[in-house]
N, C-alpha and C positions, 0 to 999 in steps of 0.2 A: 223342418221340424224334426221330430224323432230324437231329439237330444234330451228327453226327460230323464234318461238313465245316466247321463253323464255328470249331472250335478246332484249333490246331496240336498235334500229338502232344507230350506231355510227356516221353516216353521215346523215345530214338533207336531207330529200327528197325535201324539199322546202327551197331555200336559203332565208335568211332574207333580207328584203328590205334595200338597202343602201340609207341613206339620203344624199341629196346633200350637199357638203361642201361649205359653204359660206365664210369660212375664207380666201380662196385665192382671191375671188372677193373683199372682204373687204380690204385685204392687197394691192391689185392692185389699188383700188380707193384711199386708204389712201396715198400710195406712189405718185400717180399722183397729189393729192391735195397738198402734201408737196412740191414737186418740182415746182408746179405752183406758190406758194408763195415765195419759197426760191430763185428762179432765179431773181425775181423782187426786192428782198431786198438787195442782196449782189452780186457784179459781180464775186467774187470768187466762188460763188455757181454755176455759169454757167460752170466754169471749172470742178467743182465736178460732175455736171450733165454729161459732156462729158466723164469723167472718168467712170461713171456708164454705159453710153451707150457703151463705149469701151469694157466692160465686157460681153456684149451680143454676142452670136455666130452669125456669118454671117454679121457683121457690116462693113460698108465701112470706112476703117481706113483712107484713104486719105482725105475724107471729114471732118472727125473729126480732123485730123492733121491740115488742113487748118483753120478750125474754131478756134482751140486751139491757133494757131499762132496769129490770129486776136485778140482774147481775151487777150492774154499775152501782146501784144503791147498796148492794151487799158488800162489794169489794171496797168501795170508797173512791172518791174523786182523785185523790192524790196518786194512788196506785195505778189507776186507769191512765192518768195523764203521763205517768212515767214510762208507759209502753207505747211506742210509736204505732204498732199494729192496731192496738185498741183505740188509739186516737183516730186512726184512719177509719175504723169501723164506726165510731161515733159520728165522725164527719159525714160518712156516707149515709147513715141512717137518719141523723138528726140535723145535719148541716152545721155550718159554722156557729150558729146560735147554741147548739148543744155543747160544742167544745168550750164556748165562752161561759156557759153556765157551769160546766165542770171546773173551769178555772176559778170562778167565783166561789164555788163550794170548797175548793181546795184551799183557797186563801182564807176562808172564814174559820 
């Protein structure tokens, strides 16, 4: 034995200091700024925001469903059907029957 001084230690005795990561703070702020301007520019963006909120864990689906119904009636069936993201939201919340009802309203 006695060879403990021949080798350099393979594990740091003192951990290097980890710098705080500002990228996540920047991303959250950037996303909030984007949605703040996007929802005021285009009513379809309000539906896209609901779709983004629906992806969060622990969200109240019933409140999103009610608000999405209001926005769909406000925007109109033809415009909602013209946006694939909004059609996906309708399908997720109301099922294929909801999409079929939108198609009926758009054709009338």
